PDBQT receptor file of N, H, CA, C and O in Angstrom, charges set to zero:
ATOM      1  N   MET A   1      11.426  11.269   2.248  1.00  0.00    +0.000 N 
ATOM      2  CA  MET A   1      11.649  12.428   1.764  1.00  0.00    +0.000 C 
ATOM      3  C   MET A   1      13.160  12.755   2.331  1.00  0.00    +0.000 C 
ATOM      4  O   MET A   1      14.119  12.996   1.598  1.00  0.00    +0.000 OA
ATOM      5  N   ARG A   2      13.192  12.725   3.542  1.00  0.00    +0.000 N 
ATOM      6  H   ARG A   2      12.413  12.529   4.137  1.00  0.00    +0.000 HD
ATOM      7  CA  ARG A   2      14.621  13.228   4.179  1.00  0.00    +0.000 C 
ATOM      8  C   ARG A   2      15.565  12.453   3.767  1.00  0.00    +0.000 C 
ATOM      9  O   ARG A   2      16.685  12.963   3.768  1.00  0.00    +0.000 OA
ATOM     10  N   ASP A   3      15.470  11.297   3.388  1.00  0.00    +0.000 N 
ATOM     11  H   ASP A   3      14.560  10.883   3.387  1.00  0.00    +0.000 HD
ATOM     12  CA  ASP A   3      16.866  10.281   2.966  1.00  0.00    +0.000 C 
ATOM     13  C   ASP A   3      17.137  10.972   1.516  1.00  0.00    +0.000 C 
ATOM     14  O   ASP A   3      18.290  11.182   1.140  1.00  0.00    +0.000 OA
ATOM     15  N   TRP A   4      16.206  11.250   0.867  1.00  0.00    +0.000 N 
ATOM     16  H   TRP A   4      15.269  11.079   1.172  1.00  0.00    +0.000 HD
ATOM     17  CA  TRP A   4      16.327  11.794  -0.624  1.00  0.00    +0.000 C 
ATOM     18  C   TRP A   4      17.016  12.938  -0.470  1.00  0.00    +0.000 C 
ATOM     19  O   TRP A   4      18.092  13.068  -1.055  1.00  0.00    +0.000 OA
ATOM     20  N   LEU A   5      16.499  13.957   0.349  1.00  0.00    +0.000 N 
ATOM     21  H   LEU A   5      15.625  13.851   0.824  1.00  0.00    +0.000 HD
ATOM     22  CA  LEU A   5      17.268  15.382   0.518  1.00  0.00    +0.000 C 
ATOM     23  C   LEU A   5      18.553  15.217   1.087  1.00  0.00    +0.000 C 
ATOM     24  O   LEU A   5      19.428  16.016   0.752  1.00  0.00    +0.000 OA
ATOM     25  N   GLU A   6      18.821  14.289   1.913  1.00  0.00    +0.000 N 
ATOM     26  H   GLU A   6      18.111  13.640   2.185  1.00  0.00    +0.000 HD
ATOM     27  CA  GLU A   6      20.156  14.078   2.446  1.00  0.00    +0.000 C 
ATOM     28  C   GLU A   6      21.147  13.627   1.278  1.00  0.00    +0.000 C 
ATOM     29  O   GLU A   6      22.335  13.896   1.453  1.00  0.00    +0.000 OA
ATOM     30  N   GLN A   7      20.812  13.026   0.207  1.00  0.00    +0.000 N 
ATOM     31  H   GLN A   7      19.846  12.807   0.065  1.00  0.00    +0.000 HD
ATOM     32  CA  GLN A   7      21.705  12.707  -0.882  1.00  0.00    +0.000 C 
ATOM     33  C   GLN A   7      21.458  13.527  -2.026  1.00  0.00    +0.000 C 
ATOM     34  O   GLN A   7      22.029  13.199  -3.067  1.00  0.00    +0.000 OA
ATOM     35  N   ALA A   8      20.650  14.621  -2.032  1.00  0.00    +0.000 N 
ATOM     36  H   ALA A   8      20.186  14.888  -1.187  1.00  0.00    +0.000 HD
ATOM     37  CA  ALA A   8      20.254  15.391  -3.146  1.00  0.00    +0.000 C 
ATOM     38  C   ALA A   8      21.624  16.205  -3.439  1.00  0.00    +0.000 C 
ATOM     39  O   ALA A   8      22.331  16.562  -2.496  1.00  0.00    +0.000 OA
ATOM     40  N   LEU A   9      21.938  16.458  -4.652  1.00  0.00    +0.000 N 
ATOM     41  H   LEU A   9      21.364  16.168  -5.418  1.00  0.00    +0.000 HD
ATOM     42  CA  LEU A   9      22.984  17.227  -5.231  1.00  0.00    +0.000 C 
ATOM     43  C   LEU A   9      22.278  18.676  -5.859  1.00  0.00    +0.000 C 
ATOM     44  O   LEU A   9      21.284  18.699  -6.585  1.00  0.00    +0.000 OA
ATOM     45  N   VAL A  10      22.981  19.758  -5.432  1.00  0.00    +0.000 N 
ATOM     46  H   VAL A  10      23.788  19.740  -4.842  1.00  0.00    +0.000 HD
ATOM     47  CA  VAL A  10      22.753  20.976  -6.245  1.00  0.00    +0.000 C 
ATOM     48  C   VAL A  10      24.109  21.510  -6.774  1.00  0.00    +0.000 C 
ATOM     49  O   VAL A  10      25.111  21.791  -6.117  1.00  0.00    +0.000 OA
ATOM     50  N   ASP A  11      23.917  21.583  -8.068  1.00  0.00    +0.000 N 
ATOM     51  H   ASP A  11      23.103  21.354  -8.602  1.00  0.00    +0.000 HD
ATOM     52  CA  ASP A  11      25.167  21.958  -8.850  1.00  0.00    +0.000 C 
ATOM     53  C   ASP A  11      26.237  21.044  -8.505  1.00  0.00    +0.000 C 
ATOM     54  O   ASP A  11      27.327  21.510  -8.172  1.00  0.00    +0.000 OA
ATOM     55  N   GLY A  12      26.041  19.782  -8.547  1.00  0.00    +0.000 N 
ATOM     56  H   GLY A  12      25.156  19.404  -8.818  1.00  0.00    +0.000 HD
ATOM     57  CA  GLY A  12      27.059  18.668  -8.276  1.00  0.00    +0.000 C 
ATOM     58  C   GLY A  12      27.489  18.713  -6.823  1.00  0.00    +0.000 C 
ATOM     59  O   GLY A  12      28.362  17.889  -6.548  1.00  0.00    +0.000 OA
ATOM     60  N   LYS A  13      27.070  19.498  -5.817  1.00  0.00    +0.000 N 
ATOM     61  H   LYS A  13      26.361  20.167  -6.040  1.00  0.00    +0.000 HD
ATOM     62  CA  LYS A  13      27.450  19.342  -4.568  1.00  0.00    +0.000 C 
ATOM     63  C   LYS A  13      26.176  18.969  -3.686  1.00  0.00    +0.000 C 
ATOM     64  O   LYS A  13      25.019  19.223  -4.023  1.00  0.00    +0.000 OA
ATOM     65  N   PRO A  14      26.552  18.334  -2.513  1.00  0.00    +0.000 N 
ATOM     66  CA  PRO A  14      25.340  18.140  -1.565  1.00  0.00    +0.000 C 
ATOM     67  C   PRO A  14      24.586  19.432  -1.045  1.00  0.00    +0.000 C 
ATOM     68  O   PRO A  14      25.156  20.442  -0.632  1.00  0.00    +0.000 OA
ATOM     69  N   TRP A  15      23.162  19.238  -1.133  1.00  0.00    +0.000 N 
ATOM     70  H   TRP A  15      22.699  18.418  -1.469  1.00  0.00    +0.000 HD
ATOM     71  CA  TRP A  15      22.577  20.576  -0.759  1.00  0.00    +0.000 C 
ATOM     72  C   TRP A  15      22.942  21.104   0.493  1.00  0.00    +0.000 C 
ATOM     73  O   TRP A  15      23.270  20.287   1.353  1.00  0.00    +0.000 OA
ATOM     74  N   ASN A  16      22.953  22.250   0.762  1.00  0.00    +0.000 N 
ATOM     75  H   ASN A  16      22.686  22.914   0.064  1.00  0.00    +0.000 HD
ATOM     76  CA  ASN A  16      23.441  22.857   2.047  1.00  0.00    +0.000 C 
ATOM     77  C   ASN A  16      22.372  23.127   3.074  1.00  0.00    +0.000 C 
ATOM     78  O   ASN A  16      22.576  23.663   4.163  1.00  0.00    +0.000 OA
ATOM     79  N   LYS A  17      21.246  22.713   2.631  1.00  0.00    +0.000 N 
ATOM     80  H   LYS A  17      21.081  22.277   1.746  1.00  0.00    +0.000 HD
ATOM     81  CA  LYS A  17      20.016  22.812   3.552  1.00  0.00    +0.000 C 
ATOM     82  C   LYS A  17      19.470  24.292   3.872  1.00  0.00    +0.000 C 
ATOM     83  O   LYS A  17      18.921  24.701   4.895  1.00  0.00    +0.000 OA
ATOM     84  N   THR A  18      19.788  24.961   2.695  1.00  0.00    +0.000 N 
ATOM     85  H   THR A  18      20.234  24.629   1.864  1.00  0.00    +0.000 HD
ATOM     86  CA  THR A  18      19.449  26.270   2.816  1.00  0.00    +0.000 C 
ATOM     87  C   THR A  18      18.245  26.637   1.640  1.00  0.00    +0.000 C 
ATOM     88  O   THR A  18      18.302  26.049   0.560  1.00  0.00    +0.000 OA
ATOM     89  N   ALA A  19      17.374  27.439   1.850  1.00  0.00    +0.000 N 
ATOM     90  H   ALA A  19      17.328  27.917   2.727  1.00  0.00    +0.000 HD
ATOM     91  CA  ALA A  19      16.461  27.878   0.778  1.00  0.00    +0.000 C 
ATOM     92  C   ALA A  19      17.022  28.306  -0.523  1.00  0.00    +0.000 C 
ATOM     93  O   ALA A  19      18.071  28.949  -0.483  1.00  0.00    +0.000 OA
ATOM     94  N   PRO A  20      16.512  28.062  -1.613  1.00  0.00    +0.000 N 
ATOM     95  CA  PRO A  20      15.313  27.064  -1.822  1.00  0.00    +0.000 C 
ATOM     96  C   PRO A  20      15.740  25.420  -1.646  1.00  0.00    +0.000 C 
ATOM     97  O   PRO A  20      16.934  25.121  -1.662  1.00  0.00    +0.000 OA
ATOM     98  N   ALA A  21      14.992  24.675  -1.525  1.00  0.00    +0.000 N 
ATOM     99  H   ALA A  21      14.022  24.918  -1.512  1.00  0.00    +0.000 HD
ATOM    100  CA  ALA A  21      15.235  23.309  -1.364  1.00  0.00    +0.000 C 
ATOM    101  C   ALA A  21      15.062  22.672  -2.955  1.00  0.00    +0.000 C 
ATOM    102  O   ALA A  21      14.325  23.117  -3.835  1.00  0.00    +0.000 OA
ATOM    103  N   PRO A  22      15.876  21.623  -3.027  1.00  0.00    +0.000 N 
ATOM    104  CA  PRO A  22      15.962  21.071  -4.472  1.00  0.00    +0.000 C 
ATOM    105  C   PRO A  22      14.475  20.581  -4.599  1.00  0.00    +0.000 C 
ATOM    106  O   PRO A  22      13.805  20.287  -3.609  1.00  0.00    +0.000 OA
ATOM    107  N   ARG A  23      14.000  20.513  -5.905  1.00  0.00    +0.000 N 
ATOM    108  H   ARG A  23      14.544  20.751  -6.709  1.00  0.00    +0.000 HD
ATOM    109  CA  ARG A  23      12.790  19.974  -6.250  1.00  0.00    +0.000 C 
ATOM    110  C   ARG A  23      12.656  18.456  -6.026  1.00  0.00    +0.000 C 
ATOM    111  O   ARG A  23      13.569  17.718  -6.396  1.00  0.00    +0.000 OA
ATOM    112  N   LEU A  24      11.588  17.976  -5.453  1.00  0.00    +0.000 N 
ATOM    113  H   LEU A  24      10.846  18.575  -5.153  1.00  0.00    +0.000 HD
ATOM    114  CA  LEU A  24      11.514  16.573  -5.281  1.00  0.00    +0.000 C 
ATOM    115  C   LEU A  24      10.930  15.847  -6.653  1.00  0.00    +0.000 C 
ATOM    116  O   LEU A  24      10.034  16.338  -7.339  1.00  0.00    +0.000 OA
ATOM    117  N   PRO A  25      11.431  14.903  -6.862  1.00  0.00    +0.000 N 
ATOM    118  CA  PRO A  25      11.183  13.924  -7.987  1.00  0.00    +0.000 C 
ATOM    119  C   PRO A  25       9.710  13.598  -7.680  1.00  0.00    +0.000 C 
ATOM    120  O   PRO A  25       9.443  13.464  -6.486  1.00  0.00    +0.000 OA
ATOM    121  N   GLN A  26       8.718  13.451  -8.568  1.00  0.00    +0.000 N 
ATOM    122  H   GLN A  26       8.935  13.561  -9.538  1.00  0.00    +0.000 HD
ATOM    123  CA  GLN A  26       7.375  12.956  -8.488  1.00  0.00    +0.000 C 
ATOM    124  C   GLN A  26       7.228  11.710  -7.551  1.00  0.00    +0.000 C 
ATOM    125  O   GLN A  26       6.430  11.631  -6.617  1.00  0.00    +0.000 OA
ATOM    126  N   GLU A  27       8.168  10.699  -7.964  1.00  0.00    +0.000 N 
ATOM    127  H   GLU A  27       8.816  10.764  -8.722  1.00  0.00    +0.000 HD
ATOM    128  CA  GLU A  27       8.299   9.343  -7.162  1.00  0.00    +0.000 C 
ATOM    129  C   GLU A  27       8.237   9.601  -5.730  1.00  0.00    +0.000 C 
ATOM    130  O   GLU A  27       7.467   9.037  -4.953  1.00  0.00    +0.000 OA
ATOM    131  N   VAL A  28       9.237  10.635  -5.382  1.00  0.00    +0.000 N 
ATOM    132  H   VAL A  28       9.863  11.093  -6.014  1.00  0.00    +0.000 HD
ATOM    133  CA  VAL A  28       9.128  10.695  -3.956  1.00  0.00    +0.000 C 
ATOM    134  C   VAL A  28       8.093  11.383  -3.262  1.00  0.00    +0.000 C 
ATOM    135  O   VAL A  28       7.772  11.171  -2.093  1.00  0.00    +0.000 OA
ATOM    136  N   ILE A  29       7.517  12.332  -4.138  1.00  0.00    +0.000 N 
ATOM    137  H   ILE A  29       7.778  12.505  -5.088  1.00  0.00    +0.000 HD
ATOM    138  CA  ILE A  29       6.215  12.881  -3.587  1.00  0.00    +0.000 C 
ATOM    139  C   ILE A  29       4.900  11.920  -3.524  1.00  0.00    +0.000 C 
ATOM    140  O   ILE A  29       3.999  12.141  -2.715  1.00  0.00    +0.000 OA
ATOM    141  N   ALA A  30       4.870  10.945  -4.353  1.00  0.00    +0.000 N 
ATOM    142  H   ALA A  30       5.602  10.765  -5.010  1.00  0.00    +0.000 HD
ATOM    143  CA  ALA A  30       4.107  10.001  -4.251  1.00  0.00    +0.000 C 
ATOM    144  C   ALA A  30       4.108   8.903  -3.208  1.00  0.00    +0.000 C 
ATOM    145  O   ALA A  30       3.123   8.466  -2.611  1.00  0.00    +0.000 OA
ATOM    146  N   LYS A  31       5.519   8.483  -3.068  1.00  0.00    +0.000 N 
ATOM    147  H   LYS A  31       6.319   8.837  -3.552  1.00  0.00    +0.000 HD
ATOM    148  CA  LYS A  31       5.831   7.584  -1.898  1.00  0.00    +0.000 C 
ATOM    149  C   LYS A  31       5.439   8.312  -0.625  1.00  0.00    +0.000 C 
ATOM    150  O   LYS A  31       4.740   7.729   0.203  1.00  0.00    +0.000 OA
ATOM    151  N   THR A  32       5.879   9.638  -0.414  1.00  0.00    +0.000 N 
ATOM    152  H   THR A  32       6.447  10.112  -1.087  1.00  0.00    +0.000 HD
ATOM    153  CA  THR A  32       5.522  10.451   0.846  1.00  0.00    +0.000 C 
ATOM    154  C   THR A  32       4.099  10.444   1.330  1.00  0.00    +0.000 C 
ATOM    155  O   THR A  32       3.657  10.203   2.454  1.00  0.00    +0.000 OA
ATOM    156  N   SER A  33       3.369  10.831  -0.005  1.00  0.00    +0.000 N 
ATOM    157  H   SER A  33       3.727  11.027  -0.917  1.00  0.00    +0.000 HD
ATOM    158  CA  SER A  33       1.918  10.844   0.102  1.00  0.00    +0.000 C 
ATOM    159  C   SER A  33       0.969   9.653   0.646  1.00  0.00    +0.000 C 
ATOM    160  O   SER A  33       0.000   9.689   1.404  1.00  0.00    +0.000 OA
ATOM    161  N   ALA A  34       1.701   8.427  -0.120  1.00  0.00    +0.000 N 
ATOM    162  H   ALA A  34       2.488   8.398  -0.736  1.00  0.00    +0.000 HD
ATOM    163  CA  ALA A  34       0.957   7.196   0.293  1.00  0.00    +0.000 C 
ATOM    164  C   ALA A  34       1.498   6.948   1.994  1.00  0.00    +0.000 C 
ATOM    165  O   ALA A  34       0.640   6.505   2.758  1.00  0.00    +0.000 OA
ATOM    166  N   LYS A  35       2.387   7.128   2.356  1.00  0.00    +0.000 N 
ATOM    167  H   LYS A  35       3.084   7.488   1.736  1.00  0.00    +0.000 HD
ATOM    168  CA  LYS A  35       2.627   6.948   3.743  1.00  0.00    +0.000 C 
ATOM    169  C   LYS A  35       1.864   7.820   4.805  1.00  0.00    +0.000 C 
ATOM    170  O   LYS A  35       1.503   7.437   5.918  1.00  0.00    +0.000 OA
ATOM    171  N   TYR A  36       1.700   8.969   4.294  1.00  0.00    +0.000 N 
ATOM    172  H   TYR A  36       1.993   9.280   3.389  1.00  0.00    +0.000 HD
ATOM    173  CA  TYR A  36       0.809   9.800   5.088  1.00  0.00    +0.000 C 
ATOM    174  C   TYR A  36      -0.763   9.393   5.148  1.00  0.00    +0.000 C 
ATOM    175  O   TYR A  36      -1.498   9.463   6.133  1.00  0.00    +0.000 OA
ATOM    176  N   ARG A  37      -1.124   8.900   3.694  1.00  0.00    +0.000 N 
ATOM    177  H   ARG A  37      -0.527   8.843   2.894  1.00  0.00    +0.000 HD
ATOM    178  CA  ARG A  37      -2.473   8.256   3.687  1.00  0.00    +0.000 C 
ATOM    179  C   ARG A  37      -2.727   7.086   4.444  1.00  0.00    +0.000 C 
ATOM    180  O   ARG A  37      -3.815   6.834   4.963  1.00  0.00    +0.000 OA
ATOM    181  N   GLU A  38      -1.552   6.256   4.515  1.00  0.00    +0.000 N 
ATOM    182  H   GLU A  38      -0.669   6.460   4.094  1.00  0.00    +0.000 HD
ATOM    183  CA  GLU A  38      -1.686   5.081   5.241  1.00  0.00    +0.000 C 
ATOM    184  C   GLU A  38      -1.843   5.489   6.865  1.00  0.00    +0.000 C 
ATOM    185  O   GLU A  38      -2.728   4.988   7.559  1.00  0.00    +0.000 OA
ATOM    186  N   ALA A  39      -1.057   6.276   7.281  1.00  0.00    +0.000 N 
ATOM    187  H   ALA A  39      -0.338   6.682   6.717  1.00  0.00    +0.000 HD
ATOM    188  CA  ALA A  39      -1.161   6.733   8.769  1.00  0.00    +0.000 C 
ATOM    189  C   ALA A  39      -2.452   7.325   9.078  1.00  0.00    +0.000 C 
ATOM    190  O   ALA A  39      -3.007   7.106  10.155  1.00  0.00    +0.000 OA
ATOM    191  N   LEU A  40      -2.959   8.079   8.163  1.00  0.00    +0.000 N 
ATOM    192  H   LEU A  40      -2.509   8.257   7.288  1.00  0.00    +0.000 HD
ATOM    193  CA  LEU A  40      -4.100   8.704   8.671  1.00  0.00    +0.000 C 
ATOM    194  C   LEU A  40      -5.215   7.691   8.473  1.00  0.00    +0.000 C 
ATOM    195  O   LEU A  40      -6.120   7.848   9.293  1.00  0.00    +0.000 OA
ATOM    196  N   ALA A  41      -5.423   6.596   7.527  1.00  0.00    +0.000 N 
ATOM    197  H   ALA A  41      -4.689   6.468   6.860  1.00  0.00    +0.000 HD
ATOM    198  CA  ALA A  41      -6.190   5.613   7.575  1.00  0.00    +0.000 C 
ATOM    199  C   ALA A  41      -6.058   4.608   8.948  1.00  0.00    +0.000 C 
ATOM    200  O   ALA A  41      -7.034   4.180   9.564  1.00  0.00    +0.000 OA
ATOM    201  N   ARG A  42      -4.952   4.391   9.212  1.00  0.00    +0.000 N 
ATOM    202  H   ARG A  42      -4.160   4.739   8.711  1.00  0.00    +0.000 HD
ATOM    203  CA  ARG A  42      -4.771   3.758  10.688  1.00  0.00    +0.000 C 
ATOM    204  C   ARG A  42      -5.340   4.388  11.835  1.00  0.00    +0.000 C 
ATOM    205  O   ARG A  42      -5.954   3.833  12.746  1.00  0.00    +0.000 OA
ATOM    206  N   LEU A  43      -5.030   5.820  11.679  1.00  0.00    +0.000 N 
ATOM    207  H   LEU A  43      -4.532   6.271  10.939  1.00  0.00    +0.000 HD
ATOM    208  CA  LEU A  43      -5.314   6.703  12.962  1.00  0.00    +0.000 C 
ATOM    209  C   LEU A  43      -6.783   6.927  13.001  1.00  0.00    +0.000 C 
ATOM    210  O   LEU A  43      -7.288   7.159  14.099  1.00  0.00    +0.000 OA
ATOM    211  N   THR A  44      -7.582   6.884  11.867  1.00  0.00    +0.000 N 
ATOM    212  H   THR A  44      -7.171   6.695  10.975  1.00  0.00    +0.000 HD
ATOM    213  CA  THR A  44      -8.983   7.158  11.983  1.00  0.00    +0.000 C 
ATOM    214  C   THR A  44      -9.875   5.816  11.516  1.00  0.00    +0.000 C 
ATOM    215  O   THR A  44     -11.011   5.904  11.050  1.00  0.00    +0.000 OA
ATOM    216  N   ALA A  45      -9.299   4.809  11.686  1.00  0.00    +0.000 N 
ATOM    217  H   ALA A  45      -8.376   4.738  12.065  1.00  0.00    +0.000 HD
ATOM    218  CA  ALA A  45     -10.057   3.337  11.389  1.00  0.00    +0.000 C 
ATOM    219  C   ALA A  45     -10.760   3.155  12.635  1.00  0.00    +0.000 C 
ATOM    220  O   ALA A  45     -11.455   2.154  12.811  1.00  0.00    +0.000 OA
TER     221      ALA A  45
């Protein structure tokens, strides 16, 4: 997610890291969620 935000463009310019943040694509959300579920599984196994 951080990598995507570092490359995100808002109105054709790099995001200046002020609110509101750009909307995350569903693919980024899904991959981030999967990583956190994997971490939880490893920590609670």
